[in-house]
C-alpha positions as CSV (number, residue, x, y, z in Angstrom):
1,M,-13.0,47.8,-4.8
2,P,-12.2,44.2,-3.5
3,P,-10.5,44.1,0.0
4,P,-6.9,43.7,0.2
5,A,-5.5,40.0,0.1
6,D,-3.9,40.5,3.5
7,I,-7.2,41.3,5.4
8,V,-9.8,38.6,6.5
9,K,-13.0,39.1,7.7
10,V,-14.1,37.0,10.5
11,A,-16.5,36.5,13.7
12,I,-14.9,35.9,17.1
13,E,-16.9,34.5,19.9
14,W,-16.4,34.7,23.9
15,P,-18.4,32.8,26.2
16,G,-21.4,35.2,27.6
17,A,-20.6,37.9,25.2
18,F,-22.1,38.7,21.6
19,P,-19.4,37.4,18.9
20,K,-17.4,40.3,17.3
21,L,-17.2,40.8,13.7
22,M,-13.5,41.8,12.9
23,E,-11.0,42.5,9.9
24,I,-7.8,40.4,10.5
25,D,-4.5,42.0,9.0
26,Q,-2.5,38.9,8.3
27,K,0.4,41.1,8.2
28,K,0.1,41.8,12.1
29,P,1.7,39.7,14.6
30,L,-1.0,37.1,15.9
31,S,0.0,38.3,19.4
32,A,-1.2,42.0,18.4
33,I,-4.5,41.0,17.0
34,I,-5.3,38.9,20.4
35,K,-4.4,41.8,22.5
36,E,-6.7,44.0,20.3
37,V,-9.4,41.4,20.9
38,C,-9.0,41.2,24.7
39,E,-9.2,45.0,25.2
40,G,-12.4,45.1,23.1
41,W,-13.8,42.9,25.9
42,N,-11.8,44.4,28.5
43,L,-9.9,41.1,29.3
44,P,-6.8,41.5,31.2
45,N,-3.3,39.6,30.5
46,P,-3.6,39.0,26.7
47,E,-0.7,36.8,26.7
48,T,-2.8,33.8,28.5
49,F,-5.5,33.9,25.4
50,A,-5.2,32.4,22.0
51,L,-7.5,32.0,19.2
52,Q,-9.1,29.0,18.3
53,N,-11.2,27.6,15.1
54,A,-14.7,27.5,16.4
55,D,-15.6,24.3,14.7
56,S,-15.3,20.4,15.5
57,T,-11.5,20.4,15.6
58,N,-11.1,23.4,17.8
59,F,-7.5,23.9,16.8
60,Y,-5.5,26.6,17.9
61,I,-4.5,29.4,15.3
62,T,-0.8,29.8,15.1
63,E,1.7,31.9,13.2
64,K,2.3,28.6,11.1
65,N,-1.5,27.9,10.2
66,R,-3.0,31.5,10.5
67,N,-3.1,31.7,6.5
68,N,-5.6,28.9,6.8
69,I,-8.2,31.4,8.2
70,K,-10.8,32.4,5.4
71,N,-13.5,35.3,5.1
72,G,-16.6,34.1,7.1
73,S,-14.5,32.0,9.5
74,I,-15.7,31.7,13.0
75,L,-13.1,32.0,15.7
76,R,-12.9,31.6,19.5
77,L,-11.3,33.5,22.1
78,T,-10.0,31.1,24.4
79,T,-7.4,29.9,27.2
80,S,-3.7,29.9,25.4
81,A,-2.4,26.4,24.7
82,G,0.1,26.7,27.5
83,Q,-2.2,27.8,30.1
84,M,-5.1,25.0,29.0
85,A,-2.3,22.3,29.1
86,Q,-1.0,23.5,32.8
87,Q,-4.5,23.8,33.9
88,L,-5.3,20.0,32.5
89,H,-2.0,18.9,33.8
90,E,-3.4,19.9,37.4
91,R,-7.0,18.7,37.1
92,I,-6.2,15.2,36.2
93,Q,-4.4,14.9,39.3
94,S,-7.4,15.9,41.2
95,S,-8.6,14.0,44.3
96,S,-12.1,14.4,42.8
97,M,-13.1,11.5,40.3
98,D,-15.7,14.0,38.8
99,M,-13.2,16.6,38.1
100,K,-10.4,13.8,36.9
101,L,-12.9,12.5,34.7
102,D,-13.9,15.8,32.9
103,A,-10.4,16.6,32.7
104,L,-9.3,13.5,31.0
105,K,-12.3,13.9,28.5
106,D,-11.0,17.3,27.9
107,L,-7.5,16.2,27.5
108,A,-8.5,13.1,25.0
109,N,-10.2,16.0,22.7
110,S,-7.5,18.8,23.0
111,S,-4.5,16.4,22.2
112,R,-5.3,16.1,18.6
113,D,-3.8,19.5,18.5
114,I,-0.3,19.6,17.9
115,T,0.0,23.0,19.4
116,F,-1.6,21.9,22.7
117,A,0.0,18.5,22.5
118,Q,3.4,20.1,22.4
119,E,2.8,22.3,25.3
120,F,1.3,19.2,27.5
121,I,4.3,17.1,26.5
122,N,6.5,20.2,27.5
123,L,5.1,19.7,31.2
124,D,6.0,15.9,31.2
125,G,2.4,15.2,30.5
126,I,3.0,11.8,29.0
127,S,5.0,10.4,31.8
128,L,2.0,11.7,34.1
129,L,-0.4,9.6,32.1
130,T,1.8,6.3,31.9
131,Q,2.2,6.7,35.8
132,M,-1.5,6.9,36.2
133,V,-2.0,3.9,34.1
134,E,0.5,1.8,35.8
135,S,-0.8,2.8,39.3
136,G,-4.6,3.0,38.7
137,T,-5.9,0.1,37.2
138,E,-7.8,-1.4,40.0
139,R,-9.1,2.1,40.9
140,Y,-10.3,2.6,37.3
141,Q,-12.0,-0.7,37.1
142,K,-14.1,0.0,40.4
143,L,-15.1,3.5,39.2
144,Q,-16.4,1.9,35.9
145,K,-18.9,0.2,37.9
146,I,-20.2,3.2,39.7
147,M,-19.8,6.1,37.1
148,K,-22.7,6.8,35.0
149,P,-21.9,5.8,31.3
150,C,-22.5,9.4,30.3
151,F,-19.2,10.4,31.5
152,G,-17.4,7.7,29.8
153,D,-14.7,5.5,30.9
154,L,-11.7,6.9,32.6
155,L,-9.1,4.5,31.6
156,S,-10.4,5.2,28.0
157,F,-9.9,8.5,28.1
158,T,-6.4,8.4,29.5
159,L,-5.4,5.6,27.1
160,T,-7.1,7.8,24.0
161,A,-5.2,11.1,25.4
162,F,-2.0,9.1,25.4
163,V,-2.5,7.8,21.8
164,E,-3.3,11.1,20.5
165,L,-0.3,12.9,21.9
166,M,2.1,9.9,20.6
167,D,0.6,10.3,17.2
168,H,2.2,13.4,16.6
169,G,5.9,11.8,16.7
170,I,7.3,14.2,19.4
171,V,8.1,11.7,21.8
172,S,10.1,8.6,21.2
173,W,8.6,5.2,21.9
174,D,11.7,3.6,23.4
175,T,11.0,5.7,26.4
176,F,8.3,3.4,27.9
177,S,8.9,0.9,31.1
178,V,8.1,-2.7,31.2
179,A,5.4,-1.9,34.0
180,F,3.4,0.2,31.4
181,I,3.6,-2.5,28.7
182,K,2.6,-5.0,30.9
183,K,-0.5,-3.0,31.8
184,I,-1.6,-2.3,28.3
185,A,-1.0,-6.1,27.6
186,S,-3.2,-6.9,30.7
187,Y,-6.1,-5.1,29.0
188,V,-5.8,-6.8,25.7
189,C,-5.6,-10.5,27.7
190,K,-8.7,-9.8,29.6
191,S,-11.8,-11.4,28.4
192,A,-14.3,-8.8,29.6
193,M,-12.7,-5.4,28.8
194,D,-14.4,-2.1,28.0
195,T,-14.2,-1.8,23.9
196,A,-12.9,1.6,23.8
197,V,-10.4,0.7,26.2
198,L,-9.2,-2.6,24.2
199,Q,-9.3,-0.7,21.1
200,R,-6.8,1.8,22.3
201,S,-4.7,-1.0,23.9
202,L,-4.4,-3.0,20.8
203,A,-3.4,0.3,18.8
204,I,-0.6,1.1,21.4
205,L,0.7,-2.3,21.1
206,E,0.7,-2.1,17.5
207,S,2.9,1.2,17.3
208,M,5.1,0.0,20.2
209,V,6.1,-3.0,18.1
210,L,6.2,-1.2,14.7
211,N,8.3,1.8,16.2
212,S,11.0,-0.1,18.3
213,Q,13.0,-3.4,18.2
214,D,13.4,-3.1,21.9
215,L,9.6,-2.8,22.5
216,Y,9.1,-5.6,20.3
217,Q,10.8,-7.9,22.3
218,K,9.1,-6.9,25.4
219,V,5.5,-6.8,24.0
220,A,6.3,-10.3,22.7
221,Q,7.0,-11.7,25.7
222,E,3.7,-10.0,27.5
223,I,1.3,-11.1,24.8
224,T,0.5,-14.4,22.7
225,I,-1.2,-15.0,19.9
226,G,-3.7,-17.3,21.8
227,Q,-4.8,-14.3,23.9
228,L,-5.3,-12.3,20.7
229,I,-7.6,-14.8,18.8
230,P,-10.6,-14.5,20.9
231,H,-10.9,-10.7,19.8
232,L,-11.3,-12.0,16.1
233,Q,-14.4,-14.0,17.3
234,G,-16.5,-10.8,18.2
235,T,-18.6,-8.7,15.8
236,D,-16.7,-5.6,16.4
237,Q,-14.5,-5.1,13.0
238,D,-12.5,-2.3,14.4
239,I,-11.6,-4.5,17.1
240,Q,-10.8,-7.4,14.7
241,T,-8.9,-4.8,12.5
242,Y,-6.8,-3.6,15.3
243,T,-6.2,-7.3,16.3
244,I,-4.8,-8.6,13.0
245,A,-2.6,-5.1,13.0
246,V,-1.1,-6.4,16.0
247,I,-0.6,-9.8,14.7
248,N,0.8,-8.4,11.5
249,A,3.1,-5.9,13.2
250,L,4.6,-8.9,15.5
251,F,4.8,-11.1,12.5
252,L,6.7,-8.3,10.5
253,K,9.1,-7.4,13.3
254,A,9.7,-11.0,14.2
255,P,13.6,-12.2,13.5
256,E,13.3,-14.5,10.4
257,E,14.2,-17.5,12.3
258,K,11.1,-17.0,14.7
259,R,8.7,-16.2,11.5
260,Q,8.3,-20.0,10.9
261,E,7.6,-20.8,14.2
262,M,5.0,-17.9,14.6
263,A,3.2,-19.2,11.4
264,H,3.1,-22.8,13.0
265,I,1.4,-21.4,16.1
266,L,-0.9,-19.2,13.8
267,A,-1.6,-22.7,12.2
268,Q,-2.3,-24.2,15.5
269,K,-4.7,-21.8,16.7
270,Q,-6.6,-21.8,13.5
271,L,-6.2,-18.3,12.7
272,R,-6.9,-18.5,9.3
273,S,-10.2,-20.5,9.4
274,I,-11.3,-18.0,12.4
275,I,-10.6,-15.2,10.1
276,L,-12.4,-16.6,7.1
277,S,-15.5,-17.3,9.3
278,N,-15.6,-14.2,11.4
279,V,-14.2,-11.6,9.0
280,I,-14.2,-12.5,5.1
281,R,-17.7,-14.4,5.4
282,S,-19.4,-12.2,7.9
283,N,-22.5,-10.5,7.0
284,K,-20.8,-7.1,7.6
285,P,-18.8,-5.3,4.5
286,I,-15.1,-5.3,4.8
287,N,-14.0,-1.6,5.1
288,D,-10.6,-0.1,3.7
289,E,-8.4,-0.7,6.7
290,M,-9.6,-4.2,7.3
291,A,-8.7,-5.4,3.6
292,H,-5.3,-3.7,4.1
293,Q,-4.4,-5.8,7.0
294,L,-5.7,-9.1,5.5
295,Y,-3.5,-7.7,2.6
296,V,-0.5,-7.6,5.0
297,L,-1.2,-10.8,6.6
298,Q,-1.7,-12.4,3.1
299,V,1.9,-11.0,1.9
300,L,3.5,-12.0,5.2
301,T,2.3,-15.5,5.0
302,F,3.6,-15.8,1.5
303,N,6.8,-14.3,2.4
304,L,7.5,-17.2,4.4
305,L,8.1,-19.3,1.3
306,E,11.0,-16.9,0.5
307,D,13.6,-19.0,2.1
308,R,12.7,-22.0,0.3
309,M,12.4,-20.0,-2.9
310,M,16.0,-18.9,-2.8
311,T,17.4,-22.1,-1.7
312,K,19.4,-24.2,-4.2
313,M,19.0,-28.0,-4.2
314,D,22.3,-29.7,-3.1
315,P,22.7,-32.7,-5.7
316,Q,24.5,-34.5,-3.1
317,D,22.2,-34.4,-0.4
318,Q,20.2,-37.8,0.0
319,A,17.3,-36.6,1.6
320,Q,16.7,-34.1,-1.3
321,R,17.4,-36.8,-3.7
322,D,14.9,-39.0,-2.1
323,I,12.0,-36.4,-2.9
324,I,12.9,-36.9,-6.8
325,F,12.8,-40.7,-5.9
326,E,9.6,-40.4,-4.6
327,L,8.2,-38.6,-7.6
328,R,9.2,-41.2,-10.1
329,R,7.8,-43.8,-7.5
330,I,4.4,-42.3,-7.6
331,A,4.2,-41.8,-11.2
332,F,5.2,-45.1,-12.4
333,D,4.2,-47.0,-9.3
334,V,7.9,-48.6,-8.8
335,E,9.7,-49.3,-5.8
336,C,13.3,-48.4,-5.2
337,E,15.4,-51.1,-6.8
338,S,18.0,-52.6,-4.3
339,N,21.7,-52.2,-5.2
340,N,21.8,-55.8,-6.4
341,S,18.9,-55.7,-8.9
342,G,20.4,-55.4,-12.3
343,S,23.6,-53.9,-13.6
344,I,24.6,-50.3,-12.6
345,E,24.3,-49.1,-16.1
346,K,20.8,-50.7,-16.6
347,R,19.7,-48.8,-13.5
348,K,21.0,-45.6,-15.0
349,S,19.5,-46.0,-18.1
350,M,15.9,-46.8,-16.7
351,Y,16.5,-43.8,-14.2
352,T,17.2,-41.6,-17.2
353,R,14.2,-42.8,-19.2
354,D,12.0,-42.2,-16.3
355,Y,13.2,-38.7,-15.6
356,K,12.9,-37.7,-19.2
357,K,9.2,-38.8,-19.1
358,L,9.0,-36.7,-15.6
359,G,10.0,-33.6,-18.0
360,F,13.4,-33.0,-16.4
361,I,15.7,-31.0,-18.2
362,N,18.7,-32.8,-16.9
363,H,17.7,-36.4,-17.4
364,V,21.0,-37.9,-16.0
365,N,20.8,-36.0,-12.6
366,P,17.5,-33.9,-12.2
367,A,18.5,-32.4,-9.1
368,V,20.7,-29.9,-11.0
369,D,17.3,-28.6,-12.4
370,F,16.7,-27.2,-8.8
371,T,19.7,-25.1,-8.5
372,Q,18.1,-22.2,-10.3
373,I,17.0,-19.5,-7.6
374,P,14.2,-18.4,-7.6
375,P,12.3,-20.8,-7.4
376,G,14.9,-23.2,-6.0
377,M,13.8,-26.0,-3.8
378,L,10.1,-24.5,-3.5
379,A,9.5,-26.1,-6.9
380,L,10.1,-29.3,-5.8
381,D,7.9,-28.9,-2.6
382,N,5.2,-28.1,-5.1
383,M,5.8,-31.0,-7.0
384,L,5.8,-33.5,-4.1
385,Y,2.5,-31.8,-2.9
386,F,0.8,-32.3,-5.8
387,A,2.0,-35.8,-6.3
388,R,0.9,-36.7,-2.7
389,H,-2.3,-34.8,-2.5
390,H,-3.6,-34.8,-6.2
391,Q,-2.3,-38.2,-7.2
392,D,-4.4,-39.3,-9.7
393,A,-4.2,-35.7,-11.8
394,Y,-0.2,-36.2,-11.2
395,I,0.1,-39.5,-12.7
396,R,-2.6,-38.7,-15.3
397,I,-0.6,-35.5,-16.6
398,V,2.9,-37.8,-16.3
399,L,1.8,-40.6,-18.4
400,E,-0.5,-38.6,-20.8
401,N,2.7,-36.6,-21.9
402,S,5.1,-39.4,-22.0
403,S,3.1,-41.2,-24.3
404,R,2.8,-38.0,-26.4
405,E,4.9,-37.7,-29.6
406,D,8.5,-36.2,-28.4
407,K,7.5,-32.7,-30.0
408,H,4.2,-32.5,-28.4
409,E,4.6,-33.5,-24.8
410,C,4.4,-31.0,-22.0
411,P,7.5,-31.4,-19.8
412,F,6.0,-31.6,-16.2
413,G,9.4,-30.8,-14.4
414,R,10.3,-28.1,-16.4
415,S,6.9,-26.6,-16.5
416,S,6.5,-27.1,-12.6
417,I,9.7,-25.0,-12.1
418,E,8.7,-22.2,-14.5
419,L,5.2,-22.0,-13.1
420,T,6.4,-21.8,-9.5
421,K,8.7,-18.9,-10.5
422,M,5.7,-17.3,-12.6
423,L,3.5,-17.7,-9.2
424,C,6.1,-16.2,-6.9
425,E,6.2,-13.2,-9.3
426,I,2.5,-13.0,-9.5
427,L,2.1,-13.0,-5.7
428,K,5.2,-10.6,-5.2
429,V,6.8,-13.3,-2.6
430,G,9.5,-11.8,-0.9
431,E,8.6,-8.2,-1.2
432,L,7.3,-6.1,1.9
433,P,3.6,-5.0,1.7
434,S,2.6,-1.8,0.5
435,E,1.4,1.0,2.8
436,N,-1.5,1.9,0.5
437,C,-2.7,-1.8,-0.9
438,H,-6.2,-3.6,-0.2
439,D,-5.6,-6.2,-2.6
440,F,-6.3,-9.3,-0.5
441,H,-7.6,-12.7,-2.2
442,P,-10.4,-14.5,0.0
443,M,-9.5,-17.5,-1.9
444,F,-6.0,-17.6,-0.3
445,F,-7.8,-17.7,3.5
446,T,-9.9,-20.9,2.4
447,H,-6.9,-23.5,2.7
448,D,-4.2,-24.1,5.0
449,R,-1.6,-25.0,2.1
450,S,-3.3,-22.6,-0.2
451,F,0.1,-21.6,-2.3
452,E,0.4,-25.6,-2.9
453,E,-3.3,-25.7,-3.7
454,F,-3.0,-22.7,-6.1
455,F,0.2,-24.5,-7.9
456,C,-1.9,-27.6,-8.4
457,I,-4.8,-25.8,-10.1
458,C,-2.2,-24.0,-12.1
459,I,-0.1,-27.0,-13.2
460,Q,-3.4,-28.5,-14.5
461,L,-4.2,-25.3,-16.2
462,L,-0.8,-25.4,-17.8
463,N,-1.2,-28.8,-19.3
464,K,-4.6,-28.0,-20.6
465,T,-3.5,-24.9,-22.5
466,W,-0.6,-26.8,-23.8
467,K,-3.0,-29.2,-25.4
468,E,-5.1,-26.5,-26.9
469,M,-2.3,-24.6,-28.3
470,R,-0.9,-27.9,-29.8
471,A,2.4,-26.7,-28.4
472,T,6.0,-28.0,-28.8
473,S,8.9,-27.8,-26.8
474,E,10.0,-24.6,-29.1
475,D,6.6,-22.9,-27.8
476,F,7.3,-23.3,-24.3
477,N,7.7,-19.8,-23.3
478,K,4.2,-18.6,-25.7
479,V,2.6,-21.3,-23.5
480,M,4.0,-19.8,-20.2
481,Q,2.7,-16.1,-21.4
482,V,-0.6,-17.4,-22.1
483,V,-1.1,-19.2,-18.7
484,K,0.1,-15.9,-17.1
485,E,-2.4,-14.0,-18.7
486,Q,-5.1,-16.8,-17.7
487,I,-4.1,-16.7,-14.2
488,T,-3.9,-13.0,-13.9
489,R,-7.3,-12.2,-15.6
490,A,-8.7,-14.9,-13.3
491,L,-7.3,-13.3,-10.0
492,T,-9.0,-9.9,-11.0
493,I,-12.4,-11.1,-10.0
494,K,-11.3,-11.8,-6.7
495,P,-12.7,-15.5,-6.4
496,N,-14.2,-16.4,-3.0
497,S,-12.8,-20.0,-3.2
498,L,-10.1,-22.0,-5.0
499,D,-13.2,-23.9,-6.9
500,Q,-14.4,-20.4,-7.8
501,F,-10.9,-19.6,-9.4
502,K,-10.7,-23.0,-10.9
503,S,-14.2,-22.1,-12.9
504,R,-12.8,-19.2,-14.0
505,L,-10.0,-20.6,-15.6
506,Q,-12.0,-23.0,-17.4
507,N,-13.9,-20.3,-19.2
508,L,-10.5,-18.7,-19.8
509,S,-9.2,-21.0,-22.6
510,Y,-6.7,-20.5,-24.9
511,T,-9.4,-19.5,-27.6
512,E,-10.9,-17.0,-25.4
513,I,-7.8,-15.6,-24.7
514,L,-7.1,-14.8,-28.5
515,K,-10.4,-13.3,-28.6
516,L,-9.6,-11.1,-25.6
517,R,-6.1,-10.0,-27.1
518,Q,-8.0,-9.4,-30.4
519,S,-10.4,-7.0,-28.9
520,E,-7.7,-5.3,-26.7
521,R,-5.8,-4.5,-29.7
522,M,-8.6,-2.9,-31.5
523,N,-7.3,-3.6,-34.8
524,Q,-4.0,-1.6,-34.4
525,E,-2.4,-0.9,-37.6
526,D,1.1,-1.7,-38.9
527,F,2.8,1.8,-38.5
528,Q,6.1,0.8,-40.0
529,S,6.1,2.1,-43.8
530,R,8.5,5.1,-44.0
531,P,5.5,7.6,-45.0
532,I,3.9,6.6,-41.9
533,L,6.9,6.9,-39.6
534,E,7.7,10.5,-41.1
535,L,4.1,11.5,-40.0
536,R,4.6,10.0,-36.6
537,E,7.7,12.1,-36.0
538,K,6.0,15.1,-37.3
539,I,3.0,15.0,-35.1
540,Q,5.1,13.9,-31.9
541,P,6.1,17.4,-30.8
542,E,2.5,18.5,-30.6
543,I,1.4,15.5,-28.6
544,M,4.3,16.4,-26.2
545,E,3.1,19.8,-25.8
546,L,-0.3,18.4,-25.1
547,I,0.7,16.2,-22.7
548,K,2.9,18.8,-21.0
549,Q,-0.1,21.0,-20.8
550,Q,-2.0,18.1,-19.1
551,R,0.4,17.7,-16.4
552,L,0.5,21.5,-15.7
553,N,-3.2,21.8,-15.6
554,R,-3.4,18.7,-13.0
555,L,-0.4,20.5,-11.0
556,C,-2.7,23.8,-11.1
557,E,-5.4,21.5,-9.6
558,G,-3.3,20.2,-7.2
559,T,-3.0,16.7,-5.2
560,C,-3.5,15.8,-1.2
561,F,-0.4,14.0,0.0
562,R,0.0,12.0,3.0
563,K,2.6,12.2,5.6
564,I,4.8,9.2,6.6
565,S,3.1,7.9,10.0
566,S,3.7,4.5,11.7
567,R,-0.3,4.5,12.6
568,R,-2.0,4.3,9.3
569,R,-5.3,4.9,10.9
570,Q,-4.8,8.7,11.7
571,D,-3.1,9.8,8.7
572,K,-2.0,13.5,8.4
573,F,-2.2,15.2,5.0
574,W,-1.1,18.1,3.1
575,Y,-1.8,19.7,0.0
576,C,0.3,21.3,-2.9
577,R,-0.6,22.8,-6.2
578,L,0.7,24.9,-8.7
579,S,-0.6,28.6,-9.2
580,P,-2.2,29.3,-12.5
581,N,0.4,31.5,-13.8
582,H,2.9,28.4,-13.3
583,K,5.0,30.4,-11.2
584,V,4.4,29.6,-7.3
585,L,3.7,26.3,-5.5
586,H,1.4,26.6,-2.9
587,Y,1.2,24.1,-0.3
588,G,-0.2,23.7,3.6
589,D,-1.1,21.1,6.2
590,L,-4.8,19.8,6.5
591,E,-6.5,18.0,9.1
592,E,-8.2,15.7,6.8
593,S,-8.3,14.3,3.3
594,P,-10.2,17.1,1.1
595,Q,-13.1,16.1,-0.9
596,G,-12.4,18.5,-3.7
597,E,-9.6,21.2,-4.6
598,V,-8.1,23.4,-2.0
599,P,-8.0,27.0,-2.6
600,H,-4.8,28.9,-3.0
601,D,-5.5,31.2,-0.2
602,S,-6.1,28.5,2.5
603,L,-2.7,27.1,1.7
604,Q,-0.1,29.1,4.0
605,D,3.3,28.1,2.4
606,K,4.7,29.3,-1.0
607,L,7.7,28.1,-3.1
608,P,8.5,30.0,-6.3
609,V,9.1,28.0,-9.1
610,A,12.4,30.1,-10.1
611,D,14.0,28.9,-6.6
612,I,13.7,25.1,-7.3
613,K,17.1,23.9,-8.4
614,A,16.4,20.1,-9.1
615,V,14.0,17.3,-8.7
616,V,15.2,14.1,-7.2
617,T,13.5,10.7,-6.7
618,G,13.4,7.5,-4.8
619,K,16.7,6.7,-2.6
620,D,18.3,10.3,-3.6
621,C,15.3,11.8,-1.8
622,P,16.4,13.6,1.6
623,H,13.4,12.1,3.5
624,I,14.2,8.5,2.2
625,K,18.0,8.9,3.5
626,E,16.6,9.9,6.8
627,K,14.4,7.1,7.6
628,G,16.4,4.1,7.3
629,A,13.4,2.0,8.1
630,L,11.7,3.0,4.8
631,K,14.6,1.7,2.6
632,Q,13.1,-1.6,2.7
633,N,9.6,-0.4,1.6
634,K,10.0,-0.7,-2.3
635,E,6.5,1.0,-2.8
636,V,7.6,3.9,-0.7
637,L,10.8,4.1,-2.7
638,E,8.7,4.2,-6.1
639,L,6.5,7.0,-4.8
640,A,9.1,9.5,-3.3
641,F,10.3,12.5,-5.0
642,S,11.7,15.8,-3.5
643,V,11.9,19.3,-4.9
644,L,15.2,21.0,-4.0
645,Y,15.6,24.8,-3.6
646,E,18.1,27.3,-2.2
647,S,21.2,25.8,-0.8
648,D,20.1,22.7,1.3
649,E,16.2,23.2,1.6
650,Y,13.9,20.8,0.2
651,L,10.2,19.7,0.0
652,N,9.2,16.1,0.4
653,F,6.6,14.2,-1.3
654,I,5.2,10.6,-1.3
655,A,2.8,10.4,-3.9
656,P,-0.7,8.5,-3.2
657,D,-0.2,6.4,-6.2
658,K,1.9,5.7,-9.4
659,H,-0.1,7.9,-11.5
660,E,0.2,11.0,-9.2
661,Y,3.8,10.4,-9.1
662,C,4.4,10.7,-12.8
663,V,2.0,13.4,-13.2
664,W,4.1,15.4,-10.6
665,T,7.4,14.6,-11.6
666,D,6.5,15.1,-15.3
667,G,5.1,18.5,-14.4
668,L,8.0,19.8,-12.1
669,N,10.5,18.8,-14.9
670,A,8.2,20.5,-17.4
671,L,8.5,23.5,-15.4
672,L,12.3,23.2,-15.2
673,G,12.2,22.9,-18.9
674,K,13.7,19.2,-18.5
675,E,12.4,16.3,-20.4
676,M,9.3,14.2,-19.3
677,T,10.5,10.6,-18.9
678,S,8.1,8.7,-16.7
679,E,6.3,5.8,-18.0
680,F,3.1,7.5,-17.9
681,T,4.2,10.0,-20.5
682,R,5.4,7.1,-22.6
683,S,2.0,5.5,-22.4
684,D,0.1,8.6,-22.9
685,M,2.5,9.5,-26.2
686,D,1.6,6.0,-27.7
687,T,-2.0,6.4,-27.0
688,L,-2.5,10.0,-28.3
689,L,-0.3,9.3,-31.2
690,N,-2.0,6.1,-32.2
691,M,-5.4,7.9,-32.1
692,E,-4.2,10.9,-34.0
693,M,-2.5,8.7,-36.7
694,K,-5.7,6.7,-37.1
695,L,-7.9,9.9,-37.5
696,R,-5.5,11.4,-40.1
697,L,-5.5,8.1,-42.0
698,L,-9.1,7.3,-41.8
699,D,-9.6,8.5,-45.7
700,L,-6.8,6.0,-46.5
701,E,-8.7,2.8,-45.4
702,N,-7.8,-0.3,-47.5
703,I,-5.8,2.0,-49.7
704,Q,-2.4,0.5,-49.6
705,I,0.3,3.3,-48.7
706,P,3.4,3.1,-51.0
707,E,6.9,3.1,-49.8
708,V,8.0,6.2,-52.0
709,P,6.0,9.2,-52.7
710,P,4.1,9.0,-56.0
711,P,5.5,11.1,-59.0
712,I,4.3,14.6,-59.2
713,P,1.9,14.7,-62.5
714,K,2.9,17.3,-65.5
715,E,1.2,20.8,-65.2
716,P,-2.1,20.9,-67.4
717,S,-2.0,22.6,-70.7
718,N,-4.6,25.2,-69.4
719,Y,-6.2,26.3,-66.2
720,D,-9.6,26.8,-67.7
721,F,-11.1,24.6,-65.1
722,V,-10.4,27.0,-62.2
723,Y,-13.4,28.9,-60.9
724,D,-12.9,32.6,-60.2
725,C,-14.7,33.5,-57.0
726,N,-14.8,37.1,-57.9
């Protein structure tokens, strides 16, 4: 017979003794099991001992995680977390530098375990570490010259332990002194600093800025962009990643009025060109974390355009009106006439004619065209940039269209306004960066005015596509749709430069877009006749049941979810899966992202499906309401859902991506007998329904389906043609 489910067979180690093979009863208290183990080795005071995983983690076994113990696990009897914390707390204050170094090394390793971390923090351990950093810097630097490299660096272990302890989220970041911030900032500002110390210091500064507005102010006073730039010019990609992360954090937390000033400083320090030459075009491949930080920097840079994008033009503002006059002057090579030259009516007529040639909607007062937000004044800024920096192309487009027949002219003004709005949508200007996205575009790091250059390429593309489509004013929206498709398809290959992007667009002509559309449509049939619609309705419940089963099967396989953390590089994970009988949700914490499915018996917590009261999403989730900062993150809102059970209990989720979000919300709703309403369900329904329809209609290919059923033929005069199988 198989052993009972609550009995786990393990090996337990103790230094200097042979390992013991034991059967652990998971129903017994952990203290009773430890007492039994200690008695077997004649060890007194069992309350001072604990069990630990004998693997690379060395994490303590607690009542909360004991269900993670599997058959065949190797455990270690060791000093309890409280005793260990007390010992290390005393040892790191030793007068012996060798003992202090060993203690800090042990502390750095042990602090990854939340059980130990809680005990050490209860002893006011973090305050002790900060005091050591504040007062012991000079001493550490002297030691660094005389200690052997194998012992590591005293300061590095101190900062590593601090980072690990703070990462558990037990202590608030607001509790640290200015003296501590100054010390950490000083390590970053020094040119010759140990790599490990520099890396930890940058990580601490980033967390300080992201977790506290007050600390942002203090950090911003202690460190400048100029002091961070040299770290980007090295070859260590981890240091470069942490450096860009600090810059992004300062950028993100800066008040709106200071962001433009900070962007100006970044431009002066040539941050873009340094990143391009030392990171993007270096010989090393860009890892996911670096890609994310570059994406964040790209988003924050483009978000500087939001203010202009949401600013309406004031038709009475002479400085703004002068920009329109400048566009007219460059296009038609005319000087602004003095007030005495000709009658007022004649000048108005001349302006109206020229503004019509420039393609404005309002020929009399084109300033009105820029009162629409978005894109507001950003569109006018782009037009002026194009006119000044690509003057030949600008003049050619304006004159070329003004000489065409009225119905075929491409209105430059209207096109520029709509194109600017479209580019802002494509680049998501004004939205906060996503936590999981790595979608940066190298070409935007090749020019200081990358958005304006992007616009200049796209406005020429629009004019080219307009001619290829032989479009008229009635086709304006169709042209814009084609241009959007051309741009998005070209961006998918991640061009390394603006020239590569331009070359890709040359290959995506209107004819090519039509071919691509045709192939992607896959000869879809017109399923609008009544018999076809009736067949679709008949098949639909079968397809919905198939989708439901697929969702439940995916829930049975389970998904690894990430816990919300301010520091992305040390993510915490948990896993949730549905039992094969669809009656219980099994879930539990993980130390790292799993490579495959996690067995049910290793997930310590359970939630009966019968206890689930409701599934809520987005802003209605308790964990979104609790964390006010997350309300601004659109991506987190879109991926958040919670399972409510009993009276006020809940299980909170942040899905890894939109697909998993839809799978889980659909599956949970299916378990509760509710309708599956996600966009993926609609997409799957369309795909599977169309496929099933095609299969069922294969025999009717090239046969016209009648609107009404054919008449039933008369019965035959006899049935002699029937063959009797008997």
